[in-house]
C-alpha positions as CSV (number, residue, x, y, z in Angstrom):
1,M,121.2,40.5,122.4
2,S,122.5,43.7,120.8
3,K,121.8,47.0,122.4
4,I,119.7,48.2,119.4
5,K,117.4,45.2,119.8
6,R,117.0,45.8,123.5
7,I,116.0,49.5,122.8
8,F,113.3,48.3,120.2
9,I,111.9,45.7,122.6
10,S,111.7,48.4,125.5
11,L,109.9,50.8,123.1
12,A,107.5,48.1,122.0
13,I,106.7,47.2,125.7
14,G,106.1,50.9,126.5
15,I,103.8,51.3,123.6
16,V,101.7,48.3,124.6
17,I,101.5,49.5,128.3
18,I,100.3,52.8,127.0
19,F,97.6,51.5,124.7
20,S,96.6,49.1,127.5
21,L,96.1,52.0,129.9
22,L,94.0,53.9,127.3
23,G,92.1,50.9,126.4
24,G,91.4,50.2,130.2
25,A,90.4,53.9,130.6
26,I,88.0,53.6,127.7
27,S,86.5,50.4,129.1
28,D,86.2,52.1,132.6
29,R,84.2,54.9,131.1
30,L,82.0,52.6,128.8
31,F,81.5,49.4,130.9
32,G,82.0,50.5,134.4
33,Y,85.3,48.6,135.1
34,K,87.3,50.1,137.9
35,I,90.7,48.6,137.2
36,V,92.3,52.0,136.0
37,D,90.7,53.8,138.9
38,R,92.3,51.5,141.4
39,L,95.8,51.2,139.7
40,F,96.1,54.7,138.4
41,P,93.6,57.1,140.2
42,H,95.5,60.2,138.9
43,L,95.3,59.1,135.2
44,S,91.7,58.2,135.5
45,R,90.8,61.5,137.0
46,N,92.6,63.4,134.2
47,L,90.8,61.3,131.4
48,T,87.5,62.0,133.0
49,S,88.2,65.6,133.4
50,M,89.3,65.9,129.7
51,V,86.0,64.3,128.5
52,T,83.9,66.4,130.7
53,Q,85.6,69.6,129.8
54,K,85.0,68.9,126.1
55,V,81.5,68.3,126.5
56,L,80.9,71.3,128.8
57,T,82.9,73.5,126.4
58,E,80.6,72.5,123.4
59,E,77.5,73.0,125.5
60,S,78.5,76.4,126.7
61,V,79.4,77.5,123.1
62,V,75.9,76.6,122.0
63,I,74.2,78.3,125.1
64,D,76.2,81.4,124.6
65,V,75.5,81.7,121.0
66,V,71.7,81.0,121.4
67,E,71.6,83.7,124.3
68,K,73.5,86.2,122.2
69,V,71.6,85.7,118.8
70,G,68.2,84.2,119.8
71,P,66.6,87.7,120.4
72,S,67.5,88.8,116.8
73,V,65.7,85.8,115.2
74,V,62.2,86.3,114.2
75,T,59.3,84.2,112.6
76,I,57.6,85.3,109.4
77,N,53.9,85.0,109.3
78,I,51.7,85.3,106.3
79,E,48.1,86.5,106.1
80,K,46.1,86.0,102.9
81,E,42.7,85.1,101.4
82,E,42.1,82.0,99.4
83,V,39.1,80.5,97.7
84,S,38.5,77.1,99.0
85,P,38.6,74.4,96.1
86,L,35.4,72.6,95.1
87,N,35.2,69.0,96.5
88,I,32.4,67.2,94.6
89,Q,31.4,64.0,96.2
90,F,29.1,61.3,94.9
91,G,26.1,60.2,97.1
92,P,23.4,57.6,96.7
93,F,21.1,60.1,95.2
94,G,23.6,62.0,93.0
95,F,26.3,64.6,93.4
96,I,26.9,66.2,96.9
97,F,28.4,69.6,97.4
98,P,29.6,69.9,101.0
99,E,29.1,73.3,102.6
100,N,31.6,76.3,102.6
101,Q,33.0,75.2,99.3
102,G,34.1,78.0,96.9
103,E,34.1,80.5,99.7
104,T,36.9,82.9,100.5
105,Q,39.0,81.7,103.5
106,K,41.5,83.8,105.5
107,I,44.8,82.0,106.0
108,K,47.2,82.8,108.8
109,Q,50.3,80.8,109.1
110,N,54.0,80.8,110.1
111,I,55.9,80.1,107.0
112,G,59.6,81.0,107.6
113,T,62.4,82.5,109.7
114,G,64.4,85.7,109.6
115,F,66.9,87.9,111.5
116,I,67.4,91.4,112.3
117,I,70.2,93.2,110.6
118,A,69.5,96.9,111.8
119,A,68.3,98.5,115.0
120,D,65.5,100.4,113.0
121,G,63.8,97.1,112.2
122,L,65.2,95.6,108.9
123,V,64.8,91.8,108.7
124,V,66.5,89.5,106.2
125,T,64.8,86.4,105.0
126,N,64.6,84.3,101.7
127,K,62.8,85.8,98.8
128,H,60.8,82.6,98.3
129,V,59.4,82.9,101.9
130,V,57.7,86.2,101.1
131,E,57.0,85.4,97.4
132,D,53.2,86.2,97.4
133,T,53.0,89.9,96.6
134,K,49.2,90.0,97.3
135,A,49.6,88.7,100.8
136,S,50.4,90.6,104.0
137,Y,53.2,89.6,106.3
138,K,54.0,89.9,110.0
139,V,57.1,89.4,112.1
140,I,56.9,87.7,115.4
141,A,59.8,88.2,117.9
142,K,61.1,85.7,120.3
143,D,59.1,87.5,123.1
144,D,55.9,86.9,121.0
145,K,55.6,90.6,120.1
146,I,54.0,91.0,116.6
147,Y,55.1,93.6,114.2
148,E,53.6,94.6,110.9
149,V,55.7,94.4,107.8
150,Q,55.5,97.8,106.1
151,K,57.5,97.1,103.0
152,I,59.3,94.3,101.2
153,F,62.3,94.5,99.0
154,R,62.9,91.3,97.0
155,D,66.2,90.2,95.3
156,P,65.5,87.1,93.1
157,A,69.1,86.8,92.0
158,N,70.2,85.9,95.6
159,D,66.8,84.5,96.9
160,L,67.1,87.4,99.4
161,A,64.3,89.8,100.8
162,I,64.6,92.6,103.3
163,L,61.4,93.4,105.4
164,K,60.9,96.8,106.8
165,I,59.1,96.7,110.1
166,D,56.5,99.5,110.7
167,P,58.4,102.0,112.8
168,L,55.4,102.8,114.9
169,T,55.1,99.3,116.3
170,G,58.7,98.8,117.4
171,S,62.2,100.2,117.8
172,G,65.6,99.3,119.3
173,F,65.9,96.0,117.7
174,K,69.1,94.0,118.3
175,P,71.0,93.3,114.9
176,V,73.1,90.2,114.4
177,E,76.7,90.2,113.7
178,M,77.9,89.0,110.3
179,G,80.9,86.7,109.8
180,D,83.1,85.9,106.9
181,S,81.8,82.9,104.9
182,D,84.9,82.9,102.8
183,K,86.9,81.5,105.7
184,L,84.6,78.5,106.3
185,K,86.1,75.0,106.3
186,V,84.5,71.6,105.9
187,G,83.9,70.0,109.3
188,Q,83.5,73.5,111.1
189,F,81.0,73.5,113.9
190,V,77.7,75.4,113.0
191,I,74.5,76.3,114.9
192,T,71.0,77.1,113.3
193,I,68.0,78.8,114.9
194,G,64.6,78.8,113.2
195,T,61.0,78.1,113.2
196,A,60.9,74.5,112.4
197,L,57.9,73.3,110.4
198,G,56.4,76.8,110.8
199,E,55.3,75.8,114.3
200,F,58.3,75.3,116.6
201,K,59.8,78.8,117.1
202,N,63.5,79.4,118.0
203,T,64.3,75.8,117.5
204,V,68.1,75.2,117.9
205,T,70.1,72.6,116.1
206,T,73.9,72.0,115.7
207,G,76.1,70.3,113.1
208,V,79.1,70.8,111.0
209,V,79.7,72.2,107.5
210,S,79.4,69.2,105.3
211,G,80.4,70.7,101.9
212,L,81.1,73.9,100.1
213,G,80.3,75.2,96.6
214,R,77.1,73.1,96.2
215,G,74.5,74.0,93.5
216,I,70.9,73.4,94.3
217,T,67.2,74.5,93.4
218,A,65.6,76.0,96.4
219,G,62.1,76.5,97.1
220,S,59.3,76.8,99.7
221,A,57.0,74.0,100.7
222,F,54.4,76.8,101.6
223,E,54.7,78.9,98.5
224,G,55.6,76.4,95.7
225,S,58.3,78.4,94.1
226,A,61.8,77.7,93.2
227,E,65.2,79.4,92.6
228,R,68.5,78.1,91.2
229,L,71.3,78.8,93.6
230,D,74.9,78.1,93.3
231,N,77.9,77.9,95.6
232,V,75.8,77.3,98.7
233,I,77.0,75.7,102.0
234,Q,75.9,72.1,102.8
235,T,75.4,71.2,106.5
236,D,74.1,68.3,108.5
237,A,72.5,70.6,111.1
238,A,68.7,69.9,111.0
239,I,67.0,72.3,108.5
240,N,63.3,71.8,108.1
241,P,60.5,73.6,106.2
242,G,60.0,76.9,108.1
243,N,63.7,77.3,108.8
244,S,64.2,79.1,105.6
245,G,65.5,82.5,106.1
246,G,67.1,81.7,109.4
247,P,70.8,82.2,110.4
248,L,73.5,79.6,110.1
249,L,76.0,80.6,112.8
250,N,79.6,79.9,113.6
251,S,80.7,79.3,117.2
252,A,81.3,83.1,117.8
253,G,77.7,83.8,117.2
254,Q,78.3,85.4,113.7
255,V,76.0,84.7,110.9
256,I,77.8,82.9,108.1
257,G,74.9,81.8,106.0
258,I,71.1,82.1,105.5
259,N,69.3,78.7,105.7
260,V,67.5,78.2,102.4
261,A,66.5,74.5,101.7
262,V,66.6,70.9,102.7
263,A,67.4,68.1,100.2
264,A,64.3,66.1,99.3
265,G,64.5,62.5,100.1
266,G,67.7,63.1,102.1
267,Q,68.6,62.9,105.7
268,N,70.8,65.6,107.6
269,I,71.3,67.4,104.3
270,G,70.5,71.1,104.4
271,F,71.8,74.2,102.6
272,A,72.5,77.9,103.3
273,I,73.5,80.8,101.2
274,P,76.9,82.1,102.1
275,I,76.6,85.5,103.9
276,N,79.3,87.1,101.7
277,V,77.1,86.4,98.8
278,I,74.5,88.8,100.0
279,K,76.6,91.2,102.1
280,E,77.2,93.5,98.9
281,A,73.5,93.4,98.3
282,I,72.7,94.4,101.9
283,E,75.4,97.2,101.8
284,N,73.9,98.5,98.6
285,F,70.4,98.4,99.9
286,N,71.5,100.4,103.1
287,R,73.0,103.0,100.7
288,T,70.1,103.3,98.2
289,G,67.0,101.8,99.9
290,K,66.6,99.3,97.0
291,F,68.3,96.4,95.4
292,E,70.1,97.6,92.4
293,R,71.2,94.9,90.1
294,P,72.1,94.6,86.3
295,F,69.5,93.4,83.9
296,V,69.7,91.9,80.4
297,G,66.2,91.0,79.7
298,I,66.2,87.4,78.5
299,R,64.7,84.1,79.7
300,Y,67.1,81.3,78.9
301,R,67.8,77.6,79.4
302,M,71.3,76.2,79.8
303,I,72.6,73.8,77.1
304,S,74.9,71.2,78.6
305,R,77.9,69.8,76.7
306,D,76.2,66.5,76.2
307,V,73.0,68.1,74.9
308,A,75.1,70.4,72.5
309,L,76.9,67.5,71.0
310,M,73.8,65.5,70.5
311,N,72.1,68.4,68.6
312,D,75.2,69.7,66.9
313,V,74.9,73.1,68.5
314,P,77.4,75.0,70.9
315,Q,77.2,74.9,74.6
316,G,75.8,78.0,76.3
317,A,72.6,79.7,77.2
318,Y,69.7,79.1,74.9
319,V,67.3,82.2,74.7
320,V,63.8,81.3,75.2
321,E,62.4,84.8,75.4
322,V,63.5,88.4,75.0
323,I,61.6,91.1,76.9
324,T,60.5,94.0,74.9
325,N,62.6,97.1,75.2
326,S,65.1,95.4,77.4
327,P,69.0,95.7,76.8
328,A,69.0,92.3,75.0
329,D,66.1,93.4,72.7
330,K,67.8,96.7,71.9
331,A,71.1,94.9,71.2
332,G,69.4,92.6,68.5
333,I,69.3,89.5,70.5
334,K,66.5,87.1,69.5
335,A,64.6,84.1,70.8
336,G,66.5,81.0,69.5
337,D,69.9,82.5,69.9
338,I,72.6,80.8,72.0
339,V,74.8,82.9,74.2
340,T,78.2,81.2,73.9
341,K,80.5,83.8,75.5
342,F,80.1,86.7,77.9
343,N,83.0,89.3,77.6
344,G,85.1,86.6,75.9
345,E,84.5,84.0,78.5
346,L,82.8,80.6,77.6
347,V,79.3,80.4,79.1
348,K,79.4,76.9,80.7
349,E,77.7,78.1,84.0
350,E,74.6,80.0,84.7
351,L,74.4,83.2,82.7
352,S,73.1,85.1,85.7
353,K,76.3,84.4,87.4
354,F,78.3,86.4,84.8
355,I,75.7,89.2,84.8
356,S,75.6,89.6,88.6
357,Q,79.3,90.4,88.6
358,K,78.8,93.5,86.5
359,K,77.4,97.0,87.3
360,I,74.5,98.9,86.0
361,G,75.3,101.0,82.9
362,E,78.3,98.8,82.1
363,T,78.7,97.6,78.4
364,V,79.4,93.9,78.0
365,K,80.0,91.9,74.9
366,M,77.8,88.8,74.4
367,T,78.7,86.3,71.6
368,I,75.6,84.6,70.2
369,W,75.3,81.6,67.8
370,R,72.5,82.1,65.2
371,D,71.9,80.0,62.1
372,G,75.3,78.2,62.3
373,K,77.2,81.6,62.6
374,E,78.7,83.4,65.5
375,M,78.2,87.2,66.1
376,E,79.0,89.7,68.8
377,K,76.5,91.9,70.4
378,E,77.1,94.9,72.7
379,V,74.7,95.1,75.6
380,V,74.3,98.0,78.0
381,L,73.2,96.7,81.3
382,Q,70.1,98.4,82.9
383,E,68.8,98.4,86.4
384,F,66.3,95.8,87.2
385,S,63.0,97.0,88.6
386,E,60.6,94.6,90.3
């Protein structure tokens, strides 16, 4: 037998022995066999130590993050009055009107989650959580202390809201640390904290980043509203109604997203807004005390490529309505126009995405299609006021 063949045979035997040892070690752990323990006690102890160390390391990471961020996570509570609906029943002697129908009822309910971003009592949550402008809201801390919400600043463009807690009812709050969502990788370990189902406060779940750059329509099971959001994070960490507005955290305890929605009919599919998307809005708010964002003044519906081909029109944003005295109105844009280009770039995505990248007072060129012809309009972006 040649020298080369003997070497290959030796290598093959070595590989078989190694895999046999590993297989035996796994069998020991799974089925209680003690063969490896008896023959190779040192190897068995090392394998057991490695498995135990991995489990303990993951547990300690979650525990450390929860202890660090838990006190900064709050529950959002709503109080409002509603008129109970009529419920007419048919009895043996005619119609029956049960008591207390049509009366005003006071509703108190935990509807979402938030987290503290400033020591003077600023709380971030989703805009759809605090959608009702006629209701009053309270913030409930982890220690069950209740704080009145003095003012709410809403930003529909990012489904973001900042709540200002009454300075007389609390101070010295612990703000969270924000991370960098641009550095996220699919498969990265994440942790969530929130008020699951509006009932179970400070519920902790874990998972991984399942996908990046998703597009969804987010809403609130309690408020019945919806917002279109792009470039969101998908995760398999359990996110339930009531978790909206809570933090999505990395293993360092930094907020890398705001939990916003769960996929209807799906399992282990939740979504969060990347923290970098709203960092600029928060920084701007800290400077000015309000959300300043550019405003065009149209209500539109996107026309996909397939719909455009079927109707022999260009792809773009179909203008459904133009607000009176808005920048679009002053520029001569009309209902029925199709916005095909924004500063020369084809409008194949949501028009709001193009607008949000500009500044108040900036002049942009919008190409519109009207009656079979294209024309260009100059629009001076104004500040949006709620």
